[in-house]
DRENLUMZA-277996 format. One record per residue (C-alpha): x negated, y, z negated; residue number from 0. Coordinates in steps of 0.05 Angstrom, whole numbers, m for minus. Example, Ala and Ser with C-alpha at 12.3 -4.5 7.8 and 13.67 -1.06 7.14 Angstrom:
2
<r><px>m246</px><py>m90</py><pz>m156</pz><seq>0</seq></r>
<r><px>m273</px><py>m21</py><pz>m143</pz><seq>1</seq></r>
END
This chain:
78
<r><px>322</px><py>m353</py><pz>594</pz><seq>0</seq></r>
<r><px>309</px><py>m278</py><pz>596</pz><seq>1</seq></r>
<r><px>253</px><py>m250</py><pz>553</pz><seq>2</seq></r>
<r><px>268</px><py>m182</py><pz>524</pz><seq>3</seq></r>
<r><px>208</px><py>m136</py><pz>517</pz><seq>4</seq></r>
<r><px>201</px><py>m80</py><pz>466</pz><seq>5</seq></r>
<r><px>221</px><py>m13</py><pz>495</pz><seq>6</seq></r>
<r><px>192</px><py>28</py><pz>438</pz><seq>7</seq></r>
<r><px>129</px><py>42</py><pz>401</pz><seq>8</seq></r>
<r><px>126</px><py>28</py><pz>327</pz><seq>9</seq></r>
<r><px>119</px><py>87</py><pz>280</pz><seq>10</seq></r>
<r><px>60</px><py>83</py><pz>232</pz><seq>11</seq></r>
<r><px>108</px><py>76</py><pz>173</pz><seq>12</seq></r>
<r><px>138</px><py>13</py><pz>202</pz><seq>13</seq></r>
<r><px>68</px><py>m17</py><pz>209</pz><seq>14</seq></r>
<r><px>54</px><py>3</py><pz>137</pz><seq>15</seq></r>
<r><px>118</px><py>m30</py><pz>110</pz><seq>16</seq></r>
<r><px>104</px><py>m93</py><pz>151</pz><seq>17</seq></r>
<r><px>33</px><py>m94</py><pz>122</pz><seq>18</seq></r>
<r><px>58</px><py>m88</py><pz>50</pz><seq>19</seq></r>
<r><px>110</px><py>m143</py><pz>57</pz><seq>20</seq></r>
<r><px>61</px><py>m190</py><pz>91</pz><seq>21</seq></r>
<r><px>9</px><py>m176</py><pz>38</pz><seq>22</seq></r>
<r><px>57</px><py>m192</py><pz>m18</pz><seq>23</seq></r>
<r><px>69</px><py>m261</py><pz>13</pz><seq>24</seq></r>
<r><px>m6</px><py>m272</py><pz>22</pz><seq>25</seq></r>
<r><px>m20</px><py>m249</py><pz>m50</pz><seq>26</seq></r>
<r><px>26</px><py>m303</py><pz>m76</pz><seq>27</seq></r>
<r><px>m5</px><py>m356</py><pz>m31</pz><seq>28</seq></r>
<r><px>m76</px><py>m335</py><pz>m47</pz><seq>29</seq></r>
<r><px>m65</px><py>m336</py><pz>m122</pz><seq>30</seq></r>
<r><px>m27</px><py>m402</py><pz>m121</pz><seq>31</seq></r>
<r><px>m79</px><py>m437</py><pz>m78</pz><seq>32</seq></r>
<r><px>m140</px><py>m414</py><pz>m117</pz><seq>33</seq></r>
<r><px>m105</px><py>m428</py><pz>m184</pz><seq>34</seq></r>
<r><px>m86</px><py>m498</py><pz>m162</pz><seq>35</seq></r>
<r><px>m158</px><py>m511</py><pz>m141</pz><seq>36</seq></r>
<r><px>m193</px><py>m481</py><pz>m201</pz><seq>37</seq></r>
<r><px>m140</px><py>m480</py><pz>m256</pz><seq>38</seq></r>
<r><px>m170</px><py>m412</py><pz>m276</pz><seq>39</seq></r>
<r><px>m126</px><py>m350</py><pz>m276</pz><seq>40</seq></r>
<r><px>m185</px><py>m301</py><pz>m277</pz><seq>41</seq></r>
<r><px>m217</px><py>m331</py><pz>m216</pz><seq>42</seq></r>
<r><px>m151</px><py>m336</py><pz>m178</pz><seq>43</seq></r>
<r><px>m134</px><py>m264</py><pz>m196</pz><seq>44</seq></r>
<r><px>m203</px><py>m238</py><pz>m177</pz><seq>45</seq></r>
<r><px>m203</px><py>m273</py><pz>m111</pz><seq>46</seq></r>
<r><px>m132</px><py>m249</py><pz>m97</pz><seq>47</seq></r>
<r><px>m149</px><py>m176</py><pz>m110</pz><seq>48</seq></r>
<r><px>m215</px><py>m175</py><pz>m72</pz><seq>49</seq></r>
<r><px>m189</px><py>m213</py><pz>m12</pz><seq>50</seq></r>
<r><px>m126</px><py>m171</py><pz>m5</pz><seq>51</seq></r>
<r><px>m160</px><py>m103</py><pz>m8</pz><seq>52</seq></r>
<r><px>m200</px><py>m113</py><pz>55</pz><seq>53</seq></r>
<r><px>m151</px><py>m158</py><pz>92</pz><seq>54</seq></r>
<r><px>m95</px><py>m107</py><pz>81</pz><seq>55</seq></r>
<r><px>m136</px><py>m53</py><pz>113</pz><seq>56</seq></r>
<r><px>m154</px><py>m100</py><pz>171</pz><seq>57</seq></r>
<r><px>m81</px><py>m120</py><pz>182</pz><seq>58</seq></r>
<r><px>m58</px><py>m48</py><pz>184</pz><seq>59</seq></r>
<r><px>m113</px><py>m30</py><pz>234</pz><seq>60</seq></r>
<r><px>m94</px><py>m92</py><pz>275</pz><seq>61</seq></r>
<r><px>m21</px><py>m69</py><pz>278</pz><seq>62</seq></r>
<r><px>m40</px><py>1</py><pz>300</pz><seq>63</seq></r>
<r><px>m87</px><py>m24</py><pz>354</pz><seq>64</seq></r>
<r><px>m33</px><py>m72</py><pz>381</pz><seq>65</seq></r>
<r><px>16</px><py>m15</py><pz>381</pz><seq>66</seq></r>
<r><px>m29</px><py>21</py><pz>432</pz><seq>67</seq></r>
<r><px>m33</px><py>m39</py><pz>478</pz><seq>68</seq></r>
<r><px>20</px><py>m36</py><pz>531</pz><seq>69</seq></r>
<r><px>17</px><py>m109</py><pz>550</pz><seq>70</seq></r>
<r><px>85</px><py>m141</py><pz>538</pz><seq>71</seq></r>
<r><px>122</px><py>m74</py><pz>532</pz><seq>72</seq></r>
<r><px>163</px><py>m33</py><pz>579</pz><seq>73</seq></r>
<r><px>153</px><py>41</py><pz>587</pz><seq>74</seq></r>
<r><px>197</px><py>85</py><pz>544</pz><seq>75</seq></r>
<r><px>258</px><py>114</py><pz>578</pz><seq>76</seq></r>
<r><px>265</px><py>188</py><pz>561</pz><seq>77</seq></r>
END
């Protein structure tokens, strides 16, 4: 089985879109879980908002750092 490595670097806008899509999924999971545990919409909503502000920033930064790491990538052919 041949493993294909990425031969490109991601543009910042791709990382941003990936962050947004991922965060939407996590928003739904966070709200659902907290609501199921507490049965309180205000608490679930508050947790969802607070949690997703700082974790969205962290995920975006994580994506950008990994984009700079060459491990697992081939050099670009120009």
